VOBA-1610 file (N, C-alpha, C; in pm, whole numbers, padded with zeros to 5 digits, always signed):
BEGIN
Met+09251+07418+13906Met+09142+07514+13923Met+09186+07651+13870Val+09104+07711+13785Val+09130+07845+13732Val+09028+07942+13791Arg+09076+08055+13836Arg+08990+08160+13889Arg+08951+08254+13775Val+08822+08269+13752Val+08773+08360+13649Val+08720+08486+13716Leu+08775+08600+13678Leu+08730+08729+13729Leu+08657+08804+13618Leu+08536+08850+13648Leu+08457+08925+13551Leu+08466+09074+13583Ala+08491+09154+13479Ala+08498+09298+13496Ala+08360+09355+13526Gln+08359+09463+13602Gln+08236+09536+13629Gln+08266+09686+13614Pro+08202+09750+13514Pro+08099+09699+13422Pro+08161+09632+13300Arg+08076+09564+13225Arg+08115+09500+13099Arg+07990+09493+13012Gly+08011+09468+12884Gly+07899+09441+12795Gly+07816+09564+12760Phe+07690+09537+12729Phe+07600+09638+12674Phe+07603+09770+12750Cys+07607+09880+12675Cys+07589+10013+12731Cys+07448+10062+12697Ala+07413+10179+12750Ala+07277+10230+12730Ala+07248+10260+12584Gly+07348+10308+12510Gly+07326+10338+12369Gly+07299+10215+12286Val+07371+10106+12317Val+07350+09980+12246Val+07214+09921+12281Ile+07180+09922+12409Ile+07049+09870+12452Ile+06938+09946+12378Arg+06949+10078+12373Arg+06848+10160+12305Arg+06839+10123+12157Ala+06953+10107+12090Ala+06954+10078+11947Ala+06885+09944+11918Ile+06916+09844+11999Ile+06854+09712+11980Ile+06705+09719+12007Gln+06668+09793+12112Gln+06526+09808+12144Gln+06452+09876+12028Ile+06518+09969+11961Ile+06454+10039+11848Ile+06425+09942+11734Val+06522+09857+11699Val+06498+09762+11590Val+06393+09660+11632Asp+06404+09609+11754Asp+06303+09514+11804Asp+06164+09578+11803Gly+06157+09703+11851Gly+06029+09772+11857Gly+05971+09798+11719Ala+06057+09832+11624Ala+06009+09854+11487Ala+05953+09725+11428Leu+06019+09614+11454Leu+05970+09485+11407Leu+05838+09448+11474Asp+05827+09478+11603Asp+05703+09448+11675Asp+05587+09530+11621Arg+05612+09658+11594Arg+05503+09748+11556Arg+05469+09740+11408Ala+05572+09739+11324Ala+05546+09744+11180Ala+05556+09608+11114Gly+05618+09513+11182Gly+05638+09381+11121Gly+05759+09380+11029Ala+05801+09262+10990Ala+05915+09247+10900Ala+05872+09276+10756Pro+05966+09324+10674Pro+06105+09355+10709Pro+06120+09499+10757Val+06224+09521+10836Val+06270+09655+10873Val+06413+09666+10823Tyr+06443+09776+10755Tyr+06576+09794+10698Tyr+06662+09877+10792Val+06785+09833+10810Val+06878+09901+10900Val+07002+09941+10820Arg+07030+10072+10820Arg+07149+10117+10746Arg+07272+10094+10834His+07357+10010+10787His+07478+09965+10856His+07439+09874+10974Glu+07536+09798+11024Glu+07510+09714+11141Glu+07462+09801+11256Ile+07353+09763+11319Ile+07295+09846+11425Ile+07397+09868+11537Val+07472+09764+11572Val+07588+09772+11660Val+07689+09671+11606His+07814+09685+11647His+07918+09599+11593His+07929+09468+11672Asn+07833+09381+11648Asn+07840+09247+11706Asn+07762+09150+11617Arg+07832+09048+11570Arg+07772+08954+11474Arg+07653+08880+11534His+07662+08842+11661His+07553+08767+11723His+07427+08852+11735Val+07445+08978+11772Val+07330+09068+11782Val+07268+09088+11645Val+07351+09113+11545Val+07301+09135+11409Val+07230+09011+11357Asp+07289+08894+11378Asp+07226+08770+11330Asp+07091+08747+11398Gly+07082+08780+11526Gly+06956+08763+11597Gly+06847+08852+11541Leu+06883+08975+11507Leu+06785+09067+11449Leu+06749+09027+11306Lys+06847+08974+11233Lys+06817+08923+11099Lys+06712+08812+11105Ala+06725+08727+11206Ala+06632+08615+11220Ala+06490+08664+11245Arg+06477+08784+11302Arg+06345+08842+11328Arg+06289+08916+11206Gly+06374+08941+11107Gly+06325+09011+10988Gly+06392+09142+10959Ala+06501+09177+11032Ala+06576+09297+11000Ala+06667+09269+10880Ile+06674+09366+10790Ile+06761+09355+10673Ile+06864+09467+10682Phe+06991+09430+10685Phe+07098+09528+10702Phe+07156+09565+10566Val+07167+09696+10542Val+07218+09745+10415Val+07325+09850+10443Glu+07410+09874+10344Glu+07514+09975+10359Glu+07470+10111+10308Glu+07382+10114+10207Glu+07339+10241+10150Glu+07188+10246+10138Leu+07133+10368+10138Leu+06988+10384+10134Leu+06927+10338+10003Asp+07007+10338+09894Asp+06948+10295+09767Asp+06914+10146+09766Glu+06956+10075+09871Glu+06918+09935+09886Glu+06785+09918+09958Val+06729+10029+10008Val+06603+10026+10082Val+06487+10052+09987Pro+06387+09964+09981Pro+06272+09987+09893Pro+06193+10110+09937Asp+06124+10171+09843Asp+06039+10285+09875Asp+05936+10246+09981Gly+05920+10334+10080Gly+05818+10314+10182Gly+05857+10221+10295Ala+05977+10163+10290Ala+06017+10065+10392Ala+06064+10136+10520Val+06026+10082+10634Val+06074+10134+10762Val+06226+10122+10767Thr+06292+10232+10802Thr+06438+10240+10796Thr+06493+10287+10930Val+06596+10218+10979Val+06660+10254+11105Val+06804+10295+11077Phe+06847+10408+11133Phe+06987+10448+11127Phe+07059+10388+11248Ser+07179+10337+11227Ser+07250+10265+11333Ser+07294+10358+11446Ala+07341+10296+11554Ala+07384+10371+11673Ala+07503+10461+11645His+07576+10434+11536His+07698+10509+11507His+07669+10647+11448Gly+07546+10669+11400Gly+07511+10797+11341Gly+07534+10799+11191Val+07471+10894+11124Val+07483+10907+10979Val+07505+11055+10944Ser+07544+11078+10819Ser+07566+11214+10772Ser+07434+11284+10744Arg+07442+11415+10731Arg+07323+11491+10694Arg+07276+11455+10553Glu+07369+11419+10468Glu+07332+11378+10332Glu+07243+11255+10334Val+07278+11158+10419Val+07195+11038+10431Val+07058+11075+10486Gln+07055+11162+10587Gln+06927+11205+10643Gln+06842+11274+10537Ala+06905+11362+10457Ala+06831+11435+10354Ala+06780+11341+10245Asn+06860+11244+10209Asn+06820+11147+10106Asn+06698+11070+10153Ala+06699+11027+10280Ala+06584+10953+10334Ala+06460+11042+10334Ala+06478+11169+10369Ala+06364+11262+10373Ala+06307+11284+10233Arg+06396+11299+10133Arg+06351+11318+09995Arg+06267+11201+09946Arg+06305+11082+09990Arg+06233+10961+09947Arg+06110+10934+10032Gly+06094+11012+10140Gly+05979+10991+10226Gly+05983+10862+10304Leu+06105+10814+10332Leu+06118+10689+10408Leu+06079+10713+10554Pro+06002+10622+10613Pro+05975+10631+10756Pro+06100+10591+10834Val+06169+10690+10891Val+06300+10670+10952Val+06290+10674+11104Ile+06361+10584+11169Ile+06382+10589+11314Ile+06533+10598+11335Asp+06575+10704+11402Asp+06718+10730+11420Asp+06764+10668+11552Ala+06849+10566+11542Ala+06901+10499+11662Ala+07039+10552+11701Thr+07080+10666+11645Thr+07209+10724+11683Thr+07219+10740+11834Cys+07329+10694+11891Cys+07349+10708+12036Cys+07343+10856+12073Pro+07269+10891+12177Pro+07262+11032+12218Pro+07398+11094+12248Leu+07495+11014+12291Leu+07628+11069+12318Leu+07700+11102+12188Val+07673+11027+12082Val+07727+11060+11950Val+07661+11188+11898Ser+07530+11197+11916Ser+07459+11319+11874Ser+07514+11442+11948Lys+07553+11423+12073Lys+07613+11533+12151Lys+07742+11581+12086Val+07823+11488+12036Val+07948+11524+11968Val+07916+11604+11842His+07814+11562+11767His+07774+11636+11646His+07740+11780+11681Ala+07662+11797+11787Ala+07620+11931+11828Ala+07740+12016+11871Gln+07833+11954+11944Gln+07953+12027+11986Gln+08031+12076+11865Gly+08049+11987+11766Gly+08124+12024+11646Gly+08060+12139+11571Arg+07928+12135+11559Arg+07860+12244+11489Arg+07874+12376+11563Arg+07871+12370+11697Arg+07887+12493+11775Arg+08027+12552+11756Tyr+08128+12468+11758Tyr+08265+12517+11742Tyr+08284+12580+11604Val+08236+12514+11500Val+08249+12567+11365Val+08169+12698+11351Gly+08052+12700+11413Gly+07969+12819+11409Gly+08033+12939+11476Ser+08123+12913+11571Ser+08192+13022+11640Ser+08319+13065+11567Gly+08345+13003+11450Gly+08457+13045+11368Gly+08585+12966+11387Arg+08580+12857+11463Arg+08701+12778+11486Arg+08718+12669+11381Thr+08843+12635+11355Thr+08875+12521+11269Thr+08862+12394+11352Leu+08791+12296+11299Leu+08756+12179+11379Leu+08849+12061+11353Ile+08893+11999+11461Ile+08971+11875+11458Ile+08884+11764+11513Leu+08871+11655+11438Leu+08801+11536+11487Leu+08906+11431+11520Ile+08914+11392+11645Ile+09007+11287+11687Ile+08934+11154+11673Gly+08981+11070+11582Gly+08911+10944+11558Gly+08981+10860+11452His+08923+10746+11423His+08981+10650+11330His+08914+10662+11194Ala+08993+10686+11092Ala+08941+10699+10956Ala+08864+10574+10916Gly+08749+10594+10854Gly+08669+10483+10805Gly+08571+10425+10903His+08583+10461+11032His+08487+10409+11130His+08351+10474+11103Pro+08241+10396+11111Pro+08109+10452+11080Pro+08074+10576+11162Glu+08114+10579+11289Glu+08084+10697+11371Glu+08158+10818+11317Val+08283+10799+11278Val+08362+10910+11224Val+08303+10958+11092Glu+08264+10865+11005Glu+08204+10903+10877Glu+08076+10984+10901Gly+07995+10939+10996Gly+07873+11011+11027Gly+07900+11150+11082Thr+07998+11161+11172Thr+08031+11290+11231Thr+08085+11387+11127Leu+08173+11339+11040Leu+08226+11425+10933Leu+08113+11481+10848Gly+08010+11401+10828Gly+07899+11443+10746Gly+07793+11524+10819Gln+07814+11548+10947Gln+07720+11627+11026Gln+07767+11771+11046Ile+07890+11800+11003Ile+07949+11932+11028Ile+07952+12013+10898Asp+07900+12134+10902Asp+07906+12225+10787Asp+08041+12297+10789Gly+08129+12256+10701Gly+08262+12316+10697Gly+08369+12208+10703Pro+08494+12245+10674Pro+08603+12147+10674Pro+08632+12094+10815Val+08662+11965+10821Val+08699+11901+10947Val+08829+11825+10922His+08926+11842+11010His+09054+11774+10996His+09053+11651+11088Leu+09067+11533+11029Leu+09065+11408+11105Leu+09206+11373+11150Val+09221+11350+11280Val+09351+11315+11337Val+09335+11185+11415Gly+09417+11085+11383Gly+09405+10956+11447Gly+09506+10930+11557Ser+09610+11011+11566Ser+09714+10988+11667Ser+09788+11118+11695Ala+09866+11117+11802Ala+09945+11235+11836Ala+10046+11267+11725Ala+10100+11163+11662Ala+10198+11184+11555Ala+10137+11259+11437Glu+10009+11238+11412Glu+09944+11302+11297Glu+09922+11451+11318Val+09931+11497+11442Val+09913+11640+11468Val+10020+11721+11393Ala+10140+11666+11383Ala+10250+11737+11316Ala+10225+11754+11167Thr+10134+11676+11111Thr+10108+11683+10967Thr+09999+11784+10932Leu+09935+11845+11031Leu+09829+11940+11004Leu+09886+12066+10940Ala+09843+12096+10817Ala+09893+12213+10744Ala+09810+12335+10779Leu+09825+12381+10902Leu+09748+12495+10952Leu+09842+12594+11019Pro+09816+12726+11004Pro+09897+12824+11077Pro+09892+12797+11228Leu+10002+12822+11295Leu+10012+12788+11436Leu+09921+12874+11524Asp+09875+12987+11471Asp+09784+13071+11550Asp+09638+13049+11512Thr+09609+12941+11436Thr+09471+12910+11398Thr+09387+12878+11521Pro+09274+12944+11538Pro+09184+12905+11649Pro+09126+12766+11621Leu+09159+12671+11706Leu+09117+12532+11685Leu+09018+12489+11793Ala+08937+12390+11757Ala+08855+12318+11855Ala+08858+12171+11816Tyr+08849+12085+11914Tyr+08849+11942+11885Tyr+08724+11875+11941Ile+08684+11768+11874Ile+08583+11675+11923Ile+08640+11536+11904Thr+08579+11436+11967Thr+08638+11303+11962Thr+08534+11195+11929Gln+08581+11092+11862Gln+08503+10969+11849Gln+08477+10915+11989Thr+08356+10869+12015Thr+08318+10837+12154Thr+08384+10711+12207Thr+08431+10622+12120Thr+08479+10491+12166Thr+08631+10484+12176Leu+08699+10598+12171Leu+08845+10596+12177Leu+08896+10569+12318Ser+09025+10537+12325Ser+09093+10528+12453Ser+09107+10668+12512Val+09075+10680+12640Val+09091+10808+12707Val+09237+10851+12705Asp+09329+10757+12728Asp+09472+10789+12730Asp+09520+10837+12593Asp+09481+10765+12487Asp+09523+10805+12352Asp+09468+10943+12316Thr+09344+10968+12357Thr+09283+11097+12328Thr+09357+11209+12399Lys+09395+11185+12525Lys+09471+11286+12600Lys+09603+11317+12531Glu+09667+11215+12473Glu+09795+11236+12402Glu+09776+11326+12281Val+09668+11303+12206Val+09642+11385+12088Val+09612+11529+12129Ile+09530+11545+12233Ile+09497+11680+12281Ile+09624+11752+12327Ala+09710+11681+12399Ala+09835+11741+12446Ala+09922+11785+12329Ala+09925+11703+12223Ala+10004+11738+12103Ala+09946+11861+12034Leu+09813+11871+12029Leu+09749+11989+11970Leu+09782+12114+12050Glu+09773+12102+12183Glu+09799+12219+12268Glu+09946+12258+12266Ala+10034+12162+12244Ala+10177+12193+12239Ala+10215+12263+12109Arg+10142+12233+12001Arg+10178+12290+11870Arg+10105+12419+11838Phe+09977+12427+11879Phe+09895+12541+11841Phe+09867+12628+11963Ala+09850+12759+11935Ala+09838+12854+12044Ala+09698+12867+12101Asp+09596+12833+12023Asp+09457+12858+12064Asp+09374+12732+12038Val+09364+12648+12140Val+09294+12519+12126Val+09193+12505+12238Ile+09068+12475+12202Ile+08966+12446+12303Ile+08895+12316+12266Gly+08825+12260+12361Gly+08750+12138+12336Gly+08690+12087+12465Pro+08604+11987+12453Pro+08542+11930+12572Pro+08644+11853+12656Ser+08614+11836+12782Ser+08697+11753+12868Ser+08693+11609+12818Thr+08800+11534+12845Thr+08798+11393+12808Thr+08691+11317+12886Ser+08637+11380+12990Ser+08525+11317+13060Ser+08402+11312+12972Asp+08404+11387+12860Asp+08293+11383+12767Asp+08301+11263+12673Ile+08414+11193+12673Ile+08419+11066+12601Ile+08315+10974+12664Cys+08254+10892+12585Cys+08144+10805+12629Cys+08172+10745+12767Tyr+08077+10764+12858Tyr+08092+10712+12995Tyr+08119+10562+12994Ala+08053+10490+12903Ala+08068+10344+12899Ala+08209+10306+12856Thr+08265+10381+12760Thr+08403+10357+12716Thr+08498+10375+12833Gln+08483+10487+12904Gln+08572+10513+13018Gln+08557+10405+13126Asn+08434+10372+13158Asn+08410+10274+13266Asn+08470+10139+13232Arg+08454+10094+13107Arg+08505+09962+13069Arg+08657+09960+13063Gln+08716+10071+13021Gln+08862+10078+13019Gln+08919+10078+13161Ser+08856+10152+13250Ser+08902+10153+13390Ser+08886+10016+13453Ala+08775+09949+13422Ala+08750+09815+13478Ala+08853+09714+13428Val+08895+09727+13302Val+08996+09635+13249Val+09130+09657+13318Arg+09163+09780+13347Arg+09289+09805+13418Arg+09286+09740+13557Ala+09172+09752+13625Ala+09159+09688+13756Ala+09165+09536+13743Leu+09105+09484+13636Leu+09104+09340+13611Leu+09245+09288+13588Cys+09321+09360+13505Cys+09456+09314+13470Cys+09553+09323+13587Ala+09518+09400+13689Ala+09601+09405+13809Ala+09598+09272+13883Gln+09495+09190+13857Gln+09482+09062+13926Gln+09491+08941+13834Ala+09469+08960+13704Ala+09459+08847+13611Ala+09591+08818+13541Asp+09611+08691+13507Asp+09729+08650+13429Asp+09700+08654+13279Leu+09572+08651+13244Leu+09529+08641+13104Leu+09400+08722+13090Leu+09387+08796+12978Leu+09266+08875+12955Leu+09193+08825+12831Leu+09063+08801+12846Leu+08977+08770+12733Leu+08874+08882+12718Val+08866+08939+12599Val+08768+09043+12571Val+08665+08986+12474Val+08541+08982+12517Val+08434+08932+12432Val+08384+09047+12344Gly+08393+09029+12214Gly+08351+09134+12123Gly+08388+09099+11981Ser+08343+09181+11887Ser+08369+09157+11745Ser+08492+09234+11700Pro+08563+09182+11599Pro+08685+09249+11551Pro+08661+09391+11500Asn+08539+09418+11449Asn+08510+09553+11398Asn+08455+09646+11504Ser+08458+09601+11631Ser+08415+09686+11742Ser+08535+09763+11795Ser+08535+09894+11776Ser+08648+09977+11817Ser+08672+09969+11967Asn+08565+09978+12046Asn+08585+09979+12192Asn+08633+09843+12242Ser+08588+09734+12178Ser+08634+09600+12219Ser+08783+09582+12189Ser+08824+09625+12070Ser+08965+09613+12031Ser+09053+09693+12126Arg+09003+09810+12168Arg+09083+09892+12258Arg+09099+09826+12395Leu+08997+09755+12442Leu+09008+09684+12570Leu+09119+09579+12563Arg+09125+09508+12450Arg+09231+09409+12434Arg+09368+09477+12435Glu+09378+09591+12366Glu+09506+09664+12361Glu+09550+09709+12499Ile+09456+09750+12582Ile+09491+09792+12718Ile+09551+09674+12795Gly+09492+09555+12778Gly+09547+09437+12843Gly+09691+09411+12801Glu+09718+09425+12671Glu+09854+09405+12622Glu+09949+09510+12678Glu+09901+09635+12685Glu+09985+09742+12740Glu+10021+09714+12885Met+09932+09641+12956Met+09959+09609+13096Met+10036+09478+13111Gly+10083+09425+12998Gly+10169+09308+13001Gly+10099+09176+13017Arg+09969+09171+12984Arg+09893+09046+12996Arg+09866+08989+12856Pro+09880+08858+12839Pro+09833+08799+12713Pro+09685+08831+12698Ser+09646+08888+12585Ser+09510+08940+12570Ser+09453+08898+12436Tyr+09330+08847+12438Tyr+09268+08795+12317Tyr+09126+08849+12302Leu+09090+08883+12178Leu+08953+08924+12145Leu+08880+08801+12093Val+08769+08763+12158Val+08697+08642+12120Val+08550+08677+12093Gly+08494+08614+11990Gly+08355+08640+11957Gly+08258+08563+12045Asp+08299+08440+12082Asp+08218+08354+12170Asp+08305+08238+12215Gly+08244+08138+12275Gly+08320+08025+12327Gly+08394+07945+12222Asn+08350+07951+12097Asn+08417+07876+11990Asn+08557+07928+11961Asp+08586+08050+12003Asp+08718+08109+11975Asp+08821+08079+12082Ile+08782+08008+12187Ile+08875+07981+12296Ile+08977+07875+12256Asp+09103+07904+12284Asp+09213+07811+12256Asp+09266+07758+12389Arg+09259+07628+12405Arg+09302+07566+12532Arg+09447+07599+12565Ala+09530+07616+12463Ala+09673+07642+12487Ala+09697+07774+12560Trp+09601+07868+12550Trp+09618+07997+12618Trp+09626+07980+12769Phe+09574+07870+12822Phe+09556+07856+12966Phe+09668+07780+13035Asp+09770+07739+12960Asp+09882+07668+13021Asp+09952+07759+13123Gly+09954+07716+13248Gly+10020+07791+13353Gly+09942+07910+13404Ile+09819+07925+13359Ile+09738+08039+13399Ile+09658+08005+13526Val+09661+08094+13622Val+09588+08076+13747Val+09460+08159+13748Thr+09469+08283+13699Thr+09355+08375+13703Thr+09329+08432+13564Val+09205+08420+13519Val+09164+08472+13388Val+09067+08588+13410Gly+09095+08700+13345Gly+09004+08814+13349Gly+08919+08816+13223Ile+08790+08836+13239Ile+08699+08842+13123Ile+08620+08972+13128Thr+08617+09040+13015Thr+08530+09156+13000Thr+08461+09146+12866Ala+08375+09244+12836Ala+08303+09244+12708Ala+08288+09387+12661Gly+08302+09406+12531Gly+08282+09537+12473Gly+08138+09582+12486Ala+08115+09710+12459Ala+07983+09770+12482Ala+07875+09715+12391Ser+07913+09644+12285Ser+07813+09587+12195Ser+07800+09435+12209Ala+07862+09378+12311Ala+07859+09233+12330Ala+07761+09194+12440Pro+07665+09106+12412Pro+07567+09065+12514Pro+07628+08972+12618Glu+07568+08973+12736Glu+07617+08892+12848Glu+07613+08743+12816Glu+07520+08701+12733Glu+07512+08558+12700Glu+07641+08508+12636Leu+07715+08595+12566Leu+07841+08553+12505Leu+07950+08538+12610Val+07946+08621+12714Val+08039+08604+12826Val+08018+08468+12891Gln+07892+08433+12913Gln+07862+08304+12975Gln+07901+08189+12884Asp+07890+08209+12753Asp+07931+08106+12657Asp+08081+08082+12665Val+08158+08189+12683Val+08303+08178+12698Val+08337+08101+12825Ile+08268+08129+12933Ile+08293+08058+13059Ile+08261+07910+13043Arg+08151+07880+12975Arg+08117+07737+12951Arg+08226+07669+12870Ala+08283+07739+12773Ala+08389+07680+12691Ala+08513+07650+12775Ile+08547+07741+12866Ile+08664+07718+12953Ile+08639+07599+13044Arg+08516+07586+13089Arg+08482+07477+13181Arg+08493+07338+13115Gln+08498+07335+12985Gln+08509+07206+12915Gln+08645+07140+12937Phe+08745+07220+12973Phe+08878+07158+12992Phe+08944+07192+13125Val+08878+07272+13210Val+08937+07302+13341Val+08825+07343+13437Asp+08845+07312+13565Asp+08751+07357+13667Asp+08773+07506+13692Val+08663+07579+13712Val+08676+07723+13733Val+08591+07768+13851Thr+08634+07876+13913Thr+08549+07954+14004Thr+08527+08089+13937Val+08410+08147+13957Val+08376+08272+13890Val+08343+08378+13994Glu+08406+08494+13982Glu+08379+08608+14069Glu+08362+08732+13983Thr+08285+08826+14032Thr+08273+08956+13966Thr+08341+09061+14051Leu+08431+09136+13992Leu+08500+09241+14066Leu+08404+09354+14103Asp+08435+09422+14211Asp+08360+09542+14243Asp+08385+09647+14135Gly+08284+09724+14105Gly+08300+09828+14004Gly+08177+09913+13996Ile+08176+10002+13900Ile+08066+10097+13882Ile+07941+10025+13836Glu+07830+10052+13901Glu+07700+10001+13856Glu+07636+10107+13767Glu+07627+10079+13640Glu+07575+10178+13546Glu+07422+10180+13550Thr+07368+10300+13560Thr+07222+10315+13566Thr+07169+10403+13452Met+07257+10444+13362Met+07218+10531+13252Met+07114+10463+13162Glu+07010+10538+13128Glu+06910+10490+13032Glu+06880+10603+12934Phe+06858+10567+12808Phe+06822+10666+12707Phe+06680+10640+12658Arg+06605+10747+12642Arg+06467+10733+12595Arg+06463+10686+12450Leu+06359+10613+12418Leu+06338+10572+12280Leu+06283+10690+12200Pro+06315+10699+12071Pro+06271+10814+11991Pro+06119+10812+11969Pro+06056+10929+11967Pro+05911+10936+11944Pro+05868+10872+11813Ala+05957+10873+11712Ala+05922+10815+11582Ala+05887+10668+11593Leu+05944+10599+11693Leu+05914+10457+11709Leu+05769+10439+11750Lys+05721+10525+11840Lys+05583+10513+11887Lys+05483+10550+11776Arg+05529+10632+11681Arg+05439+10675+11574Arg+05426+10574+11462Leu+05509+10470+11466Leu+05502+10368+11360Leu+05365+10302+11358Ser+05309+10290+11241Ser+05179+10224+11227Ser+05200+10079+11189Pro+05126+09989+11251Pro+05136+09848+11211Pro+05098+09831+11064Arg+05170+09743+10997Arg+05134+09715+10858Arg+04998+09647+10854Pro+04914+09682+10758Pro+04784+09615+10749Pro+04801+09465+10723Ala+04719+09386+10785Ala+04725+09242+10763Ala+04685+09209+10620Ala+04743+09105+10566Ala+04712+09064+10430Ala+04565+09022+10420Asp+04503+09057+10310Asp+04363+09020+10284Asp+04356+08872+10250Pro+04286+08792+10329Pro+04280+08648+10304Pro+04222+08617+10166Lys+04129+08700+10118Lys+04069+08674+09987Lys+04171+08693+09875Gln+04257+08799+09893Gln+04360+08822+09792Gln+04464+08713+09797Ala+04494+08668+09919Ala+04596+08562+09932Ala+04547+08434+09866Ala+04415+08412+09873Ala+04360+08291+09810Ala+04364+08304+09658
//
C-alpha cells in the first residue's frame, strides 16, 4: 500500500484560469479560429484542448491574418507587439496575468523616478521578454546572485529591482541580498509581491516533502514554476520528477516508497493529477489524502474587450450553395 499525499494548493492559479476563460470566451463569442500569440499557458494538454476548439497558436503577429481575433498570452507581451497589433487594427484581447501587469507598472515607475532597473528573471522566458519590452529605458537582466557581480555599474548607482513572477522566493531573496551587498542604493518591492500562487505552491511542496519519500510534480517542462517545484523537492533530499500526465510514470520510481507527494504547477489542470493517480494505481494499491493548506480564493476579472467581441456573421446558405 502506498500513501499518496496531495499538496494544497496545487494546479491552476487565478491568472491561468482567467487566460483560459478568455480564449474559451473568444471562441464562444466570435467562433473559430481565434489566434493566440504564444502558448496561452505552459501546458501541452491545455493548449491541445484549445486547439481542438479552434484556437491557433502562433509565435509572431505576422502569422495572424488581417482582422482575426487575437489573444495575448498570460505571460504578457512587449509594447512593440501591442503597437503592431494596433497598427494592423487587430481585435485584441489581452490575457496578461494582472500580477505580471503589476510588475510592468512597477518597472515603469522606478525608471520614471530616475533609477536604473534590474529585472530578476530567466533569459528567454516569455514573461521576461514581455517585461523587457514594457519598460522605456535600459533594463539589466540578472538570473542569479552570481550574476550580480558582473553588472558593469558604478557602486553608487541608484538601483531598483523587479522580478519574474514565477521565480523561487528563496532564489529571489539571494539575488536581492547580493544587490544590496554590492550597491549602496537599492530599492524594490517585497518578495511578498512575487506571485501569490508561486509562493503558496512552493510552501505547500516544502510541507509535502516533510512527509513524502518521493515527489511528483505535474506540469510541462517549459513551465518555470513547475520546474522550480521539482527543484525544491530535490533540495529537500527527495527523489523528484516532473511528469506531464500518467504516461510519464515509471514503476521503478516506487521501489521501497511508502509515501508519495503529488503537486501540480500553476498551469496544470487537476484532471492530470487524477490521471497520475490512476497510473500509480495500475501497479500498487494507494490511499489518497490532501494536506491542509491555503484555500485560494483569488479571482481576476475578464477584460472588457472580451465582452465587446461581436459574433461572426453566419455564412449565407445561398453563397455556400
